[in-house]
N, CA and C atoms as a LAMMPS dump frame, in Angstrom:
ITEM: TIMESTEP
0
ITEM: NUMBER OF ATOMS
708
ITEM: BOX BOUNDS ff ff ff
-5.0000000000000000e+02 5.0000000000000000e+02
-5.0000000000000000e+02 5.0000000000000000e+02
-5.0000000000000000e+02 5.0000000000000000e+02
ITEM: ATOMS id mol type element x y z
1 1 1 N -363.223 72.541 172.691
2 1 2 C -364.871 71.99 172.411
3 1 3 C -365.035 72.789 171.139
4 2 1 N -364.371 74.043 171.073
5 2 2 C -364.482 74.066 169.481
6 2 3 C -363.904 73.3 168.9
7 3 1 N -362.78 73.163 168.753
8 3 2 C -362.154 72.165 168.019
9 3 3 C -363.262 70.547 167.662
10 4 1 N -363.23 70.312 169.124
11 4 2 C -363.975 68.935 169.382
12 4 3 C -365.406 69.402 168.488
13 5 1 N -365.842 70.38 168.4
14 5 2 C -367.085 70.715 167.6
15 5 3 C -366.858 70.39 166.059
16 6 1 N -365.409 70.938 165.652
17 6 2 C -365.4 71.068 164.187
18 6 3 C -364.933 69.611 163.952
19 7 1 N -363.866 68.739 164.549
20 7 2 C -363.869 67.805 164.021
21 7 3 C -365.668 66.504 164.145
22 8 1 N -365.817 66.798 165.267
23 8 2 C -367.4 66.235 165.195
24 8 3 C -368.233 66.644 163.801
25 9 1 N -367.836 67.437 163.109
26 9 2 C -368.937 68.332 162.169
27 9 3 C -368.417 67.539 160.923
28 10 1 N -366.864 67.413 160.734
29 10 2 C -366.309 67.035 159.497
30 10 3 C -366.06 65.248 159.724
31 11 1 N -365.745 64.963 160.301
32 11 2 C -365.986 63.373 160.509
33 11 3 C -367.367 63.02 160.145
34 12 1 N -368.739 63.736 160.855
35 12 2 C -369.56 63.349 160.567
36 12 3 C -369.899 63.725 159.409
37 13 1 N -370.066 64.143 158.283
38 13 2 C -369.744 64.082 156.993
39 13 3 C -369.369 62.441 156.384
40 14 1 N -367.591 62.569 156.812
41 14 2 C -367.576 61.751 155.853
42 14 3 C -368.141 60.354 156.417
43 15 1 N -367.976 60.321 157.567
44 15 2 C -369.258 58.926 157.726
45 15 3 C -370.494 59.122 157.85
46 16 1 N -371.212 60.195 157.14
47 16 2 C -372.489 59.716 157.234
48 16 3 C -372.621 59.867 155.245
49 17 1 N -371.852 59.853 155.091
50 17 2 C -371.874 59.578 153.516
51 17 3 C -371.921 57.922 153.361
52 18 1 N -370.727 57.228 154.602
53 18 2 C -371.058 56.011 153.99
54 18 3 C -371.887 54.933 155.062
55 19 1 N -372.79 56.078 155.713
56 19 2 C -374.281 55.593 156.766
57 19 3 C -375.247 55.643 155.649
58 20 1 N -375.117 56.538 154.549
59 20 2 C -376.241 56.516 153.906
60 20 3 C -376.099 55.513 152.874
61 21 1 N -374.626 55.124 152.152
62 21 2 C -374.581 53.923 151.5
63 21 3 C -374.848 52.807 152.167
64 22 1 N -375.085 52.121 153.379
65 22 2 C -375.333 51.147 154.101
66 22 3 C -377.115 51.09 153.952
67 23 1 N -377.483 52.448 153.879
68 23 2 C -378.941 52.193 154.173
69 23 3 C -379.581 51.863 152.518
70 24 1 N -378.572 52.539 151.831
71 24 2 C -379.525 52.122 150.27
72 24 3 C -379.085 50.98 150.353
73 25 1 N -377.932 50.451 149.871
74 25 2 C -377.381 49.262 149.998
75 25 3 C -378.814 48.221 150.596
76 26 1 N -379.033 48.769 152.123
77 26 2 C -379.978 47.579 152.689
78 26 3 C -381.168 47.235 152.271
79 27 1 N -381.533 49.007 151.914
80 27 2 C -383.182 48.756 150.746
81 27 3 C -383.174 48.01 149.97
82 28 1 N -381.485 47.996 148.922
83 28 2 C -381.563 47.765 147.393
84 28 3 C -381.739 45.878 148.169
85 29 1 N -381.006 45.598 148.703
86 29 2 C -381.343 43.919 149.43
87 29 3 C -382.662 43.482 149.818
88 30 1 N -382.809 44.258 149.983
89 30 2 C -384.788 44.055 150.733
90 30 3 C -385.484 44.224 149.458
91 31 1 N -385.173 45.211 148.301
92 31 2 C -385.863 45.043 147.46
93 31 3 C -385.906 44.325 146.446
94 32 1 N -384.486 43.84 146
95 32 2 C -384.339 42.898 144.844
96 32 3 C -384.764 41.209 145.226
97 33 1 N -385.234 41.125 144.458
98 33 2 C -385.611 39.158 145.216
99 33 3 C -384.793 38.278 144.876
100 34 1 N -384.456 37.459 145.911
101 34 2 C -383.617 36.638 145.973
102 34 3 C -383.48 36.084 145.101
103 35 1 N -384.525 34.608 144.413
104 35 2 C -384.2 33.724 143.421
105 35 3 C -384.029 34.753 142.02
106 36 1 N -384.573 36.373 141.747
107 36 2 C -383.685 36.478 140.871
108 36 3 C -382.386 37.009 140.672
109 37 1 N -381.672 37.23 142.323
110 37 2 C -380.458 37.665 142.236
111 37 3 C -379.55 35.721 142.37
112 38 1 N -380.218 34.856 142.657
113 38 2 C -379.567 33.408 142.348
114 38 3 C -379.621 32.663 141.428
115 39 1 N -380.549 33.565 140.478
116 39 2 C -380.765 33.278 139.48
117 39 3 C -381.207 32.157 139.443
118 40 1 N -381.974 31.442 140.067
119 40 2 C -382.487 29.757 140.046
120 40 3 C -383.999 29.917 139.362
121 41 1 N -384.493 31.308 138.138
122 41 2 C -386.07 30.74 137.476
123 41 3 C -384.437 30.235 136.087
124 42 1 N -383.385 30.764 135.88
125 42 2 C -382.784 30.391 134.947
126 42 3 C -382.031 29.409 134.889
127 43 1 N -381.864 28.264 135.629
128 43 2 C -381.143 27.175 136.44
129 43 3 C -382.391 26.027 136.642
130 44 1 N -381.965 24.926 135.735
131 44 2 C -382.455 23.827 136.777
132 44 3 C -380.911 22.852 136.465
133 45 1 N -381.02 21.636 137.551
134 45 2 C -380.46 20.386 137.776
135 45 3 C -381.18 19.695 137.025
136 46 1 N -379.827 19.173 136.499
137 46 2 C -380.565 17.878 135.264
138 46 3 C -380.253 16.462 136.15
139 47 1 N -381.64 15.798 136.107
140 47 2 C -381.802 14.696 136.745
141 47 3 C -381.121 13.824 136.969
142 48 1 N -380.172 13.37 138.198
143 48 2 C -379.526 11.933 138.194
144 48 3 C -379.745 10.959 137.678
145 49 1 N -378.252 10.951 136.895
146 49 2 C -378.591 9.266 136.082
147 49 3 C -377.884 8.622 136.63
148 50 1 N -377.971 6.53 136.271
149 50 2 C -377.457 5.87 136.602
150 50 3 C -376.726 4.758 135.37
151 51 1 N -375.562 4.645 136.121
152 51 2 C -375.038 4.008 135.13
153 51 3 C -375.496 2.649 134.022
154 52 1 N -375.514 2.816 132.916
155 52 2 C -375.885 1.496 132.208
156 52 3 C -375.264 -0.219 133.183
157 53 1 N -376.338 -0.784 132.973
158 53 2 C -375.886 -1.999 133.299
159 53 3 C -374.334 -2.731 132.395
160 54 1 N -374.72 -2.578 131.069
161 54 2 C -374.339 -2.95 130.346
162 54 3 C -372.413 -1.859 130.488
163 55 1 N -372.577 -0.822 130.664
164 55 2 C -371.55 -0.354 130.56
165 55 3 C -369.919 -0.639 130.656
166 56 1 N -369.322 -0.438 130.001
167 56 2 C -367.44 -1.117 130.149
168 56 3 C -366.905 0.221 130.87
169 57 1 N -366.561 -0.773 132.259
170 57 2 C -365.834 0.185 133.4
171 57 3 C -364.46 -0.501 134.017
172 58 1 N -363.795 0.367 133.845
173 58 2 C -362.356 -0.066 134.27
174 58 3 C -362.278 -0.411 135.469
175 59 1 N -361.627 -1.324 136.344
176 59 2 C -361.606 -1.352 137.54
177 59 3 C -360.581 -0.368 138.193
178 60 1 N -360.808 0.88 139.658
179 60 2 C -360.254 1.365 139.964
180 60 3 C -358.738 1.265 140.217
181 61 1 N -358.315 0.154 140.293
182 61 2 C -357.535 -0.341 140.846
183 61 3 C -356.342 -0.27 139.706
184 62 1 N -356.437 -0.6 138.862
185 62 2 C -356.158 -0.401 137.595
186 62 3 C -355.793 1.198 137.033
187 63 1 N -356.887 1.971 137.408
188 63 2 C -356.38 3.42 137.108
189 63 3 C -355.714 4.202 138.437
190 64 1 N -355.723 3.357 139.433
191 64 2 C -354.98 3.877 140.548
192 64 3 C -353.22 3.569 140.419
193 65 1 N -353.241 2.621 139.659
194 65 2 C -351.77 2.589 139.433
195 65 3 C -350.665 3.27 138.556
196 66 1 N -351.408 4.138 137.843
197 66 2 C -350.605 5.659 137.346
198 66 3 C -350.328 6.416 137.679
199 67 1 N -351.683 6.154 139.657
200 67 2 C -351.28 7.232 140.859
201 67 3 C -350.05 6.968 141.512
202 68 1 N -349.158 5.847 141.356
203 68 2 C -348.812 5.149 142.416
204 68 3 C -347.519 6.156 143.492
205 69 1 N -346.833 6.922 143.014
206 69 2 C -346.299 8.146 143.567
207 69 3 C -347.023 9.188 143.717
208 70 1 N -348.212 8.982 143.925
209 70 2 C -348.512 10.405 144.07
210 70 3 C -350.447 10.382 145.515
211 71 1 N -350.485 11.093 146.13
212 71 2 C -351.26 10.929 147.138
213 71 3 C -352.656 11.689 146.578
214 72 1 N -353.699 10.122 146.565
215 72 2 C -354.435 10.659 146.476
216 72 3 C -356.067 11.22 147.127
217 73 1 N -356.661 11.785 147.411
218 73 2 C -357.319 12.716 148.044
219 73 3 C -359.056 11.643 147.725
220 74 1 N -359.495 11.874 146.509
221 74 2 C -360.233 11.005 146.179
222 74 3 C -361.187 10.82 144.748
223 75 1 N -361.631 9.375 144.564
224 75 2 C -361.967 9.234 143.242
225 75 3 C -363.492 8.734 143.203
226 76 1 N -364.234 9.401 142.286
227 76 2 C -365.316 9.853 142.308
228 76 3 C -365.586 9.112 140.6
229 77 1 N -366.763 8.368 140.725
230 77 2 C -367.113 7.73 139.084
231 77 3 C -368.542 8.527 138.89
232 78 1 N -368.667 9.841 137.496
233 78 2 C -369.435 10.704 137.317
234 78 3 C -369.734 10.042 135.965
235 79 1 N -370.7 11.353 135.512
236 79 2 C -371.015 11.339 134.662
237 79 3 C -371.029 12.714 133.758
238 80 1 N -370.523 13.128 132.779
239 80 2 C -370.345 14.338 132.386
240 80 3 C -370.882 14.503 130.826
241 81 1 N -372.58 14.875 130.946
242 81 2 C -373.311 14.479 130.007
243 81 3 C -373.39 12.868 129.967
244 82 1 N -373.251 12.425 128.511
245 82 2 C -373.782 10.923 128.372
246 82 3 C -372.441 10.247 128.421
247 83 1 N -370.97 10.505 128.848
248 83 2 C -369.831 9.995 129.063
249 83 3 C -368.983 10.075 130.386
250 84 1 N -369.375 8.838 131.056
251 84 2 C -369.056 8.253 132.498
252 84 3 C -367.368 8.865 132.63
253 85 1 N -367.091 9.167 133.736
254 85 2 C -365.677 9.139 134.106
255 85 3 C -365.647 9.193 135.549
256 86 1 N -363.874 9.068 135.701
257 86 2 C -363.621 8.772 136.99
258 86 3 C -362.432 10.139 137.162
259 87 1 N -363.215 10.685 138.052
260 87 2 C -362.508 12.071 138.682
261 87 3 C -361.868 11.842 140.057
262 88 1 N -360.251 12.464 139.496
263 88 2 C -359.087 11.851 140.607
264 88 3 C -359.202 13.033 141.425
265 89 1 N -358.953 13.468 142.313
266 89 2 C -358.555 14.64 143.012
267 89 3 C -357.234 14.221 143.996
268 90 1 N -356.099 15.511 143.572
269 90 2 C -355.504 15.028 144.13
270 90 3 C -354.58 16.426 144.865
271 91 1 N -353.985 16.711 145.591
272 91 2 C -353.865 17.379 146.316
273 91 3 C -353.616 19.025 145.393
274 92 1 N -353.216 19.254 144.295
275 92 2 C -352.412 19.814 143.343
276 92 3 C -353.464 20.306 142.244
277 93 1 N -354.37 19.517 142.168
278 93 2 C -355.694 19.338 140.565
279 93 3 C -356.142 18.046 140.766
280 94 1 N -357.262 18.273 139.679
281 94 2 C -357.896 17.143 139.534
282 94 3 C -358.051 16.932 137.791
283 95 1 N -358.261 15.717 138.237
284 95 2 C -357.664 15.037 136.419
285 95 3 C -359.115 13.863 136.229
286 96 1 N -359.497 13.823 135.259
287 96 2 C -360.614 13.428 134.499
288 96 3 C -360.192 12.147 133.571
289 97 1 N -361.156 10.681 133.941
290 97 2 C -360.235 9.815 133.219
291 97 3 C -361.383 9.19 132.198
292 98 1 N -361.44 8.49 131.692
293 98 2 C -362.497 7.79 130.648
294 98 3 C -362.353 6.283 131.54
295 99 1 N -364.009 5.936 132.075
296 99 2 C -364.242 5.409 132.838
297 99 3 C -363.969 4.126 131.922
298 100 1 N -364.262 3.949 130.362
299 100 2 C -364.504 3.1 129.975
300 100 3 C -363.004 2.68 129.602
301 101 1 N -362.032 3.634 129.391
302 101 2 C -360.586 3.198 128.729
303 101 3 C -359.431 3.294 130.095
304 102 1 N -359.817 4.186 130.56
305 102 2 C -358.902 5.121 131.481
306 102 3 C -358.188 6.095 130.658
307 103 1 N -358.408 7.162 129.824
308 103 2 C -357.739 7.743 129.043
309 103 3 C -358.627 8.985 129.506
310 104 1 N -357.577 10.284 129.091
311 104 2 C -357.778 11.286 129.879
312 104 3 C -358.323 11.827 129.009
313 105 1 N -359.741 12.649 129.697
314 105 2 C -360.984 13.368 129.566
315 105 3 C -360.672 15.081 130.133
316 106 1 N -360.313 15.706 128.732
317 106 2 C -360.626 17.163 128.642
318 106 3 C -361.911 17.859 128.878
319 107 1 N -361.979 19.28 129.13
320 107 2 C -363.668 19.817 129.509
321 107 3 C -363.413 20.509 128.55
322 108 1 N -363.528 20.096 127.434
323 108 2 C -363.635 21.415 126.094
324 108 3 C -364.626 21.724 125.788
325 109 1 N -364.586 23.142 124.925
326 109 2 C -365.792 24.239 124.521
327 109 3 C -367.149 22.844 124.165
328 110 1 N -367.163 22 122.939
329 110 2 C -368.165 21.283 123.239
330 110 3 C -369.404 20.9 124.287
331 111 1 N -367.953 20.226 125.398
332 111 2 C -368.886 19.845 126.462
333 111 3 C -369.552 20.815 126.851
334 112 1 N -369.206 21.805 127.242
335 112 2 C -369.574 23.318 128.168
336 112 3 C -370.382 23.364 127.479
337 113 1 N -370.493 23.445 126.153
338 113 2 C -372.237 23.544 125.626
339 113 3 C -372.951 23.009 125.632
340 114 1 N -373.099 21.536 125.956
341 114 2 C -373.672 20.77 125.932
342 114 3 C -374.261 21.045 127.586
343 115 1 N -373.465 21.007 128.561
344 115 2 C -373.728 21.092 129.697
345 115 3 C -374.957 22.419 130.534
346 116 1 N -373.97 23.729 129.38
347 116 2 C -374.889 25.049 129.877
348 116 3 C -376.167 24.785 129.234
349 117 1 N -376.247 24.006 127.942
350 117 2 C -378.119 23.832 127.376
351 117 3 C -378.669 22.911 128.559
352 118 1 N -378.749 22.367 129.098
353 118 2 C -379.171 20.875 129.646
354 118 3 C -379.341 21.754 131.383
355 119 1 N -378.327 22.883 131.791
356 119 2 C -379.066 23.222 133.046
357 119 3 C -379.4 24.512 132.673
358 120 1 N -378.924 25.791 131.646
359 120 2 C -380.451 26.336 131.545
360 120 3 C -381.558 26.007 131.329
361 121 1 N -382.461 27.113 131.962
362 121 2 C -384.17 26.719 131.867
363 121 3 C -384.574 28.037 131.31
364 122 1 N -384.264 29.252 130.656
365 122 2 C -384.33 30.715 130.082
366 122 3 C -385.012 30.206 129.143
367 123 1 N -385.357 31.7 129.041
368 123 2 C -386.034 31.863 127.106
369 123 3 C -384.882 32.016 126.357
370 124 1 N -384.002 32.591 126.592
371 124 2 C -383.076 33.011 125.546
372 124 3 C -381.304 31.638 124.617
373 125 1 N -381.073 32.34 124.008
374 125 2 C -379.869 31.098 123.774
375 125 3 C -379.062 31.439 124.1
376 126 1 N -377.795 30.199 123.669
377 126 2 C -377.01 29.903 124.62
378 126 3 C -376.023 31.222 123.484
379 127 1 N -375.213 32.316 123.701
380 127 2 C -374.344 32.835 122.605
381 127 3 C -372.736 32.906 122.416
382 128 1 N -372.54 32.615 123.594
383 128 2 C -371.121 32.753 123.572
384 128 3 C -370.204 31.427 124.66
385 129 1 N -369.34 31.236 124.118
386 129 2 C -368.627 30.299 125.615
387 129 3 C -367.236 30.63 125.64
388 130 1 N -366.935 30.937 126.682
389 130 2 C -365.338 31.417 127.078
390 130 3 C -364.555 30.752 128.04
391 131 1 N -363.525 30.148 127.622
392 131 2 C -362.489 30.022 128.814
393 131 3 C -362.306 30.995 129.522
394 132 1 N -362.081 31.149 130.914
395 132 2 C -361.474 32.149 131.669
396 132 3 C -360.358 32.093 133.06
397 133 1 N -359.081 31.868 132.433
398 133 2 C -357.889 30.688 133.308
399 133 3 C -358.109 32.224 134.662
400 134 1 N -358.513 33.437 134.549
401 134 2 C -357.642 33.687 135.505
402 134 3 C -359.282 33.737 136.657
403 135 1 N -358.854 34.163 137.64
404 135 2 C -360.414 34.597 138.61
405 135 3 C -360.752 35.927 138.126
406 136 1 N -362.336 35.997 138.238
407 136 2 C -363.196 37.128 138.094
408 136 3 C -363.724 37.51 139.419
409 137 1 N -364.405 38.483 139.253
410 137 2 C -365.279 39.087 140.527
411 137 3 C -366.692 38.346 140.226
412 138 1 N -367.321 37.827 139.309
413 138 2 C -368.702 36.634 139.182
414 138 3 C -368.241 35.661 140.249
415 139 1 N -367.159 35.062 140.005
416 139 2 C -367.118 34.173 140.781
417 139 3 C -366.063 34.081 141.274
418 140 1 N -365.741 34.738 142.233
419 140 2 C -364.43 35.176 143.065
420 140 3 C -363.43 34.156 142.683
421 141 1 N -363.308 33.384 143.635
422 141 2 C -361.499 32.526 143.852
423 141 3 C -361.977 30.88 143.228
424 142 1 N -363.042 30.746 142.117
425 142 2 C -363.574 29.473 141.513
426 142 3 C -362.222 28.847 141.097
427 143 1 N -361.407 29.704 140.83
428 143 2 C -360.365 29.076 139.543
429 143 3 C -360.756 28.919 138.178
430 144 1 N -360.462 28.19 137.325
431 144 2 C -360.345 28.699 135.911
432 144 3 C -361.47 28.147 135.701
433 145 1 N -362.325 28.817 134.779
434 145 2 C -363.828 28.715 134.752
435 145 3 C -364.398 28.706 133.436
436 146 1 N -365.313 27.513 132.837
437 146 2 C -365.691 28.638 131.309
438 146 3 C -367.023 29.091 131.778
439 147 1 N -367.274 30.316 130.935
440 147 2 C -368.157 31.264 131.084
441 147 3 C -369.532 30.839 129.606
442 148 1 N -370.828 30.669 129.639
443 148 2 C -371.381 30.041 128.936
444 148 3 C -372.246 31.442 129.213
445 149 1 N -373.255 32.283 127.718
446 149 2 C -373.621 33.334 127.645
447 149 3 C -374.888 33.351 127.22
448 150 1 N -375.61 33.92 127.619
449 150 2 C -377.254 33.671 127.055
450 150 3 C -377.504 35.01 126.96
451 151 1 N -378.699 34.813 125.422
452 151 2 C -379.289 36.229 125.226
453 151 3 C -380.207 36.614 125.57
454 152 1 N -380.022 36.155 126.872
455 152 2 C -382.086 36.843 127.281
456 152 3 C -382.275 37.692 128.057
457 153 1 N -383.279 38.315 128.592
458 153 2 C -383.442 40.084 128.844
459 153 3 C -382.404 40.373 129.951
460 154 1 N -381.936 39.346 131.139
461 154 2 C -380.933 39.635 131.788
462 154 3 C -379.855 39.198 131.767
463 155 1 N -379.16 38.982 131.188
464 155 2 C -377.649 38.81 130.352
465 155 3 C -377.196 37.54 131.113
466 156 1 N -377.627 36.694 131.312
467 156 2 C -377.167 35.43 132.144
468 156 3 C -376.271 35.153 131.649
469 157 1 N -375.508 34.28 132.656
470 157 2 C -374.196 33.711 132.276
471 157 3 C -374.017 32.696 133.28
472 158 1 N -373.907 31.665 133.126
473 158 2 C -373.363 29.773 133.627
474 158 3 C -372.411 29.853 133.482
475 159 1 N -371.457 29.546 135.029
476 159 2 C -370.305 28.944 135.021
477 159 3 C -370.227 27.666 135.19
478 160 1 N -369.217 27.429 134.698
479 160 2 C -368.677 25.583 134.918
480 160 3 C -366.811 25.344 135.021
481 161 1 N -366.823 24.629 135.876
482 161 2 C -365.383 24.386 136.14
483 161 3 C -364.532 24.182 135.27
484 162 1 N -363.424 24.521 135.057
485 162 2 C -362.835 23.964 133.938
486 162 3 C -362.26 22.748 134.069
487 163 1 N -362.196 22.354 135.236
488 163 2 C -360.735 21.376 135.789
489 163 3 C -362.283 19.937 135.38
490 164 1 N -363.074 20.538 135.845
491 164 2 C -363.938 18.792 135.579
492 164 3 C -365.08 18.795 135.139
493 165 1 N -365.688 20.738 134.775
494 165 2 C -367.232 20.565 134.242
495 165 3 C -368.441 21.051 135.097
496 166 1 N -368.142 21.468 136.759
497 166 2 C -369.261 21 137.462
498 166 3 C -369.738 22.272 137.286
499 167 1 N -370.869 22.265 137.535
500 167 2 C -371.661 23.798 138.016
501 167 3 C -370.676 24.462 138.818
502 168 1 N -370.901 25.803 139.263
503 168 2 C -370.604 26.599 140.145
504 168 3 C -371.003 28.107 140.389
505 169 1 N -371.839 28.841 139.116
506 169 2 C -373.157 29.483 139.851
507 169 3 C -373.628 30.057 138.591
508 170 1 N -374.708 30.92 138.797
509 170 2 C -375.073 31.541 137.642
510 170 3 C -375.363 32.594 137.942
511 171 1 N -374.953 34.081 137.101
512 171 2 C -375.281 34.967 136.842
513 171 3 C -376.118 35.517 136.624
514 172 1 N -376.668 36.816 136.416
515 172 2 C -377.293 37.803 136.065
516 172 3 C -377.306 39.608 136.282
517 173 1 N -377.931 40.049 135.207
518 173 2 C -378.036 41.43 135.645
519 173 3 C -378.615 41.956 137.032
520 174 1 N -379.332 41.373 137.587
521 174 2 C -380.249 41.007 138.898
522 174 3 C -379.063 40.882 139.811
523 175 1 N -378.276 40.139 139.898
524 175 2 C -377.247 39.541 140.777
525 175 3 C -375.708 40.075 140.075
526 176 1 N -375.807 41.226 139.282
527 176 2 C -374.544 42.202 139.22
528 176 3 C -375.248 43.724 139.979
529 177 1 N -375.82 43.825 139.446
530 177 2 C -376.693 45.482 140.533
531 177 3 C -376.838 45.054 142.265
532 178 1 N -376.776 43.67 142.442
533 178 2 C -376.765 43.136 143.978
534 178 3 C -375.046 43.573 144.142
535 179 1 N -374.417 42.954 143.494
536 179 2 C -372.931 42.728 144.014
537 179 3 C -372.024 43.9 144.458
538 180 1 N -373.001 44.982 142.941
539 180 2 C -372.27 46.537 143.124
540 180 3 C -372.545 47.439 144.329
541 181 1 N -373.811 46.725 144.678
542 181 2 C -374.166 47.461 146.046
543 181 3 C -373.525 46.516 147.353
544 182 1 N -373.355 45.41 147.017
545 182 2 C -372.576 44.743 148.43
546 182 3 C -371.291 45.089 148.45
547 183 1 N -370.68 45.469 147.398
548 183 2 C -369.465 46.259 147.385
549 183 3 C -369.749 47.699 148.08
550 184 1 N -370.448 48.263 147.851
551 184 2 C -370.665 49.767 148.374
552 184 3 C -370.907 49.439 150.283
553 185 1 N -372.005 48.422 150.406
554 185 2 C -371.602 47.999 151.939
555 185 3 C -370.753 47.33 152.297
556 186 1 N -369.87 46.402 152.003
557 186 2 C -368.838 46.22 152.651
558 186 3 C -367.706 46.644 152.764
559 187 1 N -367.724 47.46 151.883
560 187 2 C -366.583 48.725 151.548
561 187 3 C -365.078 47.981 150.993
562 188 1 N -365.333 46.55 150.582
563 188 2 C -364.608 45.933 150.015
564 188 3 C -364.176 46.492 148.84
565 189 1 N -363.823 47.32 147.891
566 189 2 C -364.238 47.705 146.363
567 189 3 C -362.765 46.582 145.737
568 190 1 N -362.431 45.569 146.144
569 190 2 C -361.749 44.657 145.538
570 190 3 C -362.079 43.359 145.386
571 191 1 N -362.363 42.928 146.408
572 191 2 C -362.843 41.527 146.684
573 191 3 C -364.33 41.39 147.289
574 192 1 N -364.38 42.348 147.055
575 192 2 C -366.027 42.318 147.79
576 192 3 C -366.488 41.684 149.534
577 193 1 N -366.031 41.019 149.016
578 193 2 C -366.58 39.723 150.815
579 193 3 C -365.472 39.822 151.715
580 194 1 N -365.215 40.759 152.251
581 194 2 C -363.932 40.709 153.49
582 194 3 C -364.42 41.81 154.428
583 195 1 N -365.134 41.704 156.07
584 195 2 C -365.878 42.413 156.151
585 195 3 C -364.409 42.5 157.231
586 196 1 N -363.491 42.769 157.311
587 196 2 C -362.177 42.402 158.221
588 196 3 C -361.258 43.832 157.992
589 197 1 N -361.223 44.143 156.539
590 197 2 C -359.839 45.432 156.297
591 197 3 C -360.106 46.407 157.235
592 198 1 N -358.768 47.602 156.833
593 198 2 C -359.128 48.604 157.667
594 198 3 C -360.056 49.412 157.599
595 199 1 N -360.604 49.918 155.623
596 199 2 C -361.532 50.954 155.862
597 199 3 C -362.638 50.632 156.627
598 200 1 N -363.49 49.426 156.488
599 200 2 C -364.383 49.445 157.296
600 200 3 C -364.273 49.754 158.845
601 201 1 N -363.068 48.731 159.484
602 201 2 C -362.797 49.052 160.866
603 201 3 C -362.933 50.873 161.504
604 202 1 N -361.829 50.835 160.156
605 202 2 C -362.131 52.625 160.757
606 202 3 C -362.809 53.497 161.099
607 203 1 N -363.919 53.203 159.867
608 203 2 C -365.522 53.367 159.5
609 203 3 C -366.879 53.603 160.784
610 204 1 N -366.813 51.866 161.117
611 204 2 C -367.196 51.783 161.837
612 204 3 C -366.361 52.589 163.639
613 205 1 N -364.86 52.772 164.194
614 205 2 C -364.828 53.659 164.817
615 205 3 C -365.042 54.752 164.855
616 206 1 N -365.134 55.048 163.802
617 206 2 C -365.391 56.982 163.433
618 206 3 C -366.93 56.999 163.878
619 207 1 N -367.657 56.192 163.307
620 207 2 C -369.207 56.135 163.697
621 207 3 C -369.575 56.269 165.373
622 208 1 N -368.437 54.966 165.724
623 208 2 C -368.526 55.155 167.774
624 208 3 C -368.284 56.214 168.279
625 209 1 N -367.273 56.95 167.864
626 209 2 C -366.883 57.83 167.887
627 209 3 C -367.633 58.911 168.152
628 210 1 N -368.217 59.284 166.87
629 210 2 C -369.31 60.377 166.513
630 210 3 C -370.06 59.967 167.7
631 211 1 N -370.732 58.918 167.839
632 211 2 C -372.06 58.775 168.964
633 211 3 C -371.052 59.672 170.236
634 212 1 N -370.114 59.23 170.955
635 212 2 C -369.607 59.645 171.855
636 212 3 C -369.33 61.079 172.46
637 213 1 N -369.449 61.569 171.081
638 213 2 C -368.703 63.038 171.195
639 213 3 C -369.983 63.735 171.19
640 214 1 N -370.818 63.164 170.275
641 214 2 C -372.028 63.507 170.173
642 214 3 C -373.472 63.849 171.498
643 215 1 N -372.776 63.159 171.736
644 215 2 C -373.592 62.567 173.542
645 215 3 C -373.041 63.82 174.198
646 216 1 N -371.583 63.926 174.068
647 216 2 C -370.801 64.762 175.025
648 216 3 C -371.357 66.169 174.728
649 217 1 N -371.203 66.077 173.427
650 217 2 C -371.459 67.717 172.666
651 217 3 C -373.179 68.069 173.308
652 218 1 N -374.154 67.613 172.596
653 218 2 C -375.209 67.304 173.341
654 218 3 C -375.436 67.547 175.038
655 219 1 N -374.596 67.233 175.712
656 219 2 C -374.733 67.333 177.327
657 219 3 C -373.979 68.808 177.679
658 220 1 N -373.194 69.074 177.16
659 220 2 C -372.329 70.623 176.962
660 220 3 C -373.649 71.484 176.404
661 221 1 N -374.255 71.203 175.472
662 221 2 C -375.093 72.379 175.068
663 221 3 C -376.203 72.269 176.215
664 222 1 N -376.662 71.706 176.938
665 222 2 C -377.852 71.728 177.981
666 222 3 C -377.407 71.916 178.606
667 223 1 N -376.084 72.567 179.489
668 223 2 C -375.841 72.494 180.282
669 223 3 C -375.696 74.217 180.836
670 224 1 N -375.893 75.137 180.174
671 224 2 C -376.072 76.396 180.36
672 224 3 C -377.647 76.49 180.339
673 225 1 N -378.782 75.098 179.647
674 225 2 C -380.022 75.615 180.408
675 225 3 C -380.282 75.681 181.152
676 226 1 N -380.223 74.209 182.486
677 226 2 C -380.181 73.86 183.913
678 226 3 C -379.382 75.091 184.524
679 227 1 N -377.995 75.175 183.887
680 227 2 C -377.553 76.548 185.053
681 227 3 C -378.71 77.885 184.993
682 228 1 N -379.648 78.331 184.034
683 228 2 C -380.659 79.391 184.159
684 228 3 C -380.929 78.733 184.833
685 229 1 N -381.89 77.834 185.109
686 229 2 C -383.024 77.076 185.057
687 229 3 C -382.677 77.285 186.371
688 230 1 N -381.567 76.559 187.461
689 230 2 C -381.071 76.629 188.238
690 230 3 C -381.34 77.669 189.465
691 231 1 N -380.765 78.709 188.14
692 231 2 C -380.598 79.989 189.492
693 231 3 C -381.839 81.259 189.272
694 232 1 N -382.331 80.986 188.008
695 232 2 C -384.281 81.167 188.463
696 232 3 C -384.9 80.536 189.36
697 233 1 N -384.669 79.194 189.369
698 233 2 C -385.301 78.524 190.968
699 233 3 C -384.649 79.342 192.311
700 234 1 N -383.428 80.092 192.522
701 234 2 C -382.788 80.54 193.446
702 234 3 C -383.158 81.378 193.712
703 235 1 N -383.626 82.666 192.593
704 235 2 C -384.023 84.001 192.649
705 235 3 C -385.387 83.905 192.933
706 236 1 N -385.961 82.514 192.721
707 236 2 C -387.535 82.665 193.816
708 236 3 C -387.719 82.197 194.778
């Protein structure tokens, strides 16, 4: 019993710290405004546009001849600002080809600057644009992305896919605060989103063991009281 009490005490201290972090992080999630976390107030989706009737568009069959020996998953006609392109999705990559002549189209910094200004609806101005070739925690596993930073009070950042310029995510200081407590909540200090790693399973198992051992110790603690009460009744 003495060993059980010692284990219960020290394990309760360790697990109790994580239980406190779970409680605090849950309160933070409830306190933060979801729209602020998602960056909805600083992002607008540009209206859909139709291709002008007098635009010159290459026949897809002519374009697809360049991929005769490759597997093509999808071909989409789409605008990138005022330029219409074919988005060709292959098993391992995405290519953009100009709809007018089939020439390759690259998502360069000037394109991202225009895209960032068209998607941003906050009060700041565009500060820097940078290409991130490696995955980052702010966009998890989105692949290579362009990051556009704005100088508003919440330090908004808009992310666009490097391969085709599609909008990926909006981040700001409110989201970064949320993500920090999300890390504490999931106990995934590397990737943030894994609920099945050994640490959280161990902590959950420890909490279960504390509940069972605590109930047993409580039952043991009241045994002398019940015995004394029984003896008192028997004497009377």
